[in-house]
C-alpha positions, 0 to 999 in steps of 0.5 A: 259257553258251548256245549260238549257236543258243539265243541270240536275235538282235534284228533292228534295226528299220527306218527309212525316210526319204523326202525330195526334198531330199538334205541333209534326208535325210542329216541325218535319216539321220545323226541316226537311225543306230544299232546297233538301227536300219536306215536306208533313204533314198529321194528320192521317193514312187514310189521309196519305194513300190517299196522297200515292195513288198519290205520293210516298215518300222517307222517312216517319216519323210516330207516334208510336201510332195514333188513329186506327193503330199502327206505325209498322202496318202503316209502313207496309202500307207505304212500300207496296205503296212505297217499297223504302221508309224509315220509321221512327217510332217516339214518340213525347213528347213536355213536359219537362219530356219526350224527342222526340224519333225516331226509324227507321225501316230499318235495315241499320238504326236500333238502339235501342237507341232513336235518337235526333234531330241532328240524325233525320236530319242525318237520313233524309239526309242519306235516300236521298243518298241511 
């Protein structure tokens, strides 16, 4: 049996959700919470950038359109602070006529088709192993 000091602890990987709509943030956070993930939420790009001054993330789910900044521009700012982070740009629609879509920005996960919630979970899990 190994002693506690000899055992390695695997730190949960960090997920950041940035969306100005609270229901979308909460839905994604509920979907992505797991023992192997630490989930942080912010309601604006400035709040997220303030968080990223002191903490790095492994994957960020970013709204495509937020007040004052486009998702692609914000993704560039996240990558500048956390170069190894994966950034997923999504559009969150919670009505019956539109579906939730997410498009990852990393080439190895690039897809022209919208992702469903199962694919979002698979994407989050794959980011933790890279």
